[in-house]
Each structure stands twice: as C-alpha cells, then as structure tokens.
C-alpha positions in Angstrom: 0.0 0.0 0.0 2.9 2.4 0.8 5.4 1.0 -1.6 5.5 -0.1 -5.2 7.7 -2.2 -7.5 10.2 -4.9 -6.6 10.5 -5.8 -2.9 13.5 -6.7 -0.9 12.7 -9.2 1.9 15.2 -9.8 4.7 14.7 -12.3 7.5 17.2 -12.5 10.4 17.4 -13.6 14.0 19.6 -13.1 17.0 19.3 -12.5 20.8 16.0 -14.5 20.8 14.4 -12.3 18.2 13.4 -12.7 14.6 13.2 -9.7 12.3 11.4 -9.5 9.0 12.2 -6.4 6.9 10.5 -5.4 3.6 11.8 -2.5 1.5 10.6 -1.1 -1.8 10.2 2.2 -3.6 7.7 4.7 -2.1 4.4 4.6 -3.9 3.2 7.7 -5.9 1.2 9.7 -3.4 -1.4 10.5 -6.2 -2.4 6.9 -6.6 -5.5 6.1 -4.5 -4.8 3.7 -1.6 -6.7 0.4 -1.5 -8.9 -0.5 1.5 -7.8 -2.3 4.6 -6.4 -1.6 8.0 -2.8 -1.0 6.7 0.0 -0.1 9.0 -2.3 0.5 12.0 -3.7 -3.1 11.7 -0.2 -4.5 11.2 1.2 -2.7 14.2 -1.7 -3.8 16.4 -1.2 -7.5 15.4 2.6 -7.4 16.0 2.2 -5.5 19.3 -0.5 -7.9 20.5 2.0 -10.8 20.0 4.7 -8.9 22.0 6.6 -7.5 19.1 7.4 -4.1 17.5 6.7 -2.7 14.0 8.8 0.1 12.6 8.1 2.0 9.3 10.7 4.4 7.8 10.7 6.4 4.6 14.1 7.6 3.5 15.9 8.1 0.2 12.8 7.3 -1.8 12.4 3.9 -0.1 9.7 2.6 2.3 11.0 0.1 4.9 8.9 -1.9 7.3 10.5 -4.0 10.0 8.6 -6.4 12.3 10.6 -7.7 15.3 9.2 -10.6 17.4 10.6 -12.4 20.5 11.3 -16.1 20.0 11.8 -17.0 23.7 14.7 -16.9 26.1 15.7 -14.0 28.3 14.8 -10.4 27.5 17.6 -8.0 26.6 
C-alpha cells in the first residue's frame, strides 16, 4: 500500500528475536490507496504478540520491520 515495484525481503534472527524487513520504492502519493487496515492493523497485530513494528521512509524507499521475540531472556 505504501510501496511499489520490486520488494527486498530480509529475515534475520539473534538474541532470541526474529526480524522481517520489507523494503521497496515509495508509492506515488497521487495513486489512491486500497482499502484495509494498513499499518495500524499490522502494528496492532505485531504488538499484541509482544513485538514491534517500525516503518521508515528515506531516500525514496519505504522500509517496514517487524521484530518478534522467540523465547529466552529479554535483553
């Protein structure tokens, strides 16, 4: 919804966390957005499971990173 074109997907883990990062080009602001709950709904889902969701726009790119605990001790 916020990005367009090819997507870069990165999945990583360390310190009892898993991170999923999606990056693509920022969508043209003049294109109408489709329906749905978007970032608010995604953030609510991740937060309800004890994780965090970060969205960043920089350099013409939109990056969304979800971080979830996998167990073990908290940092």
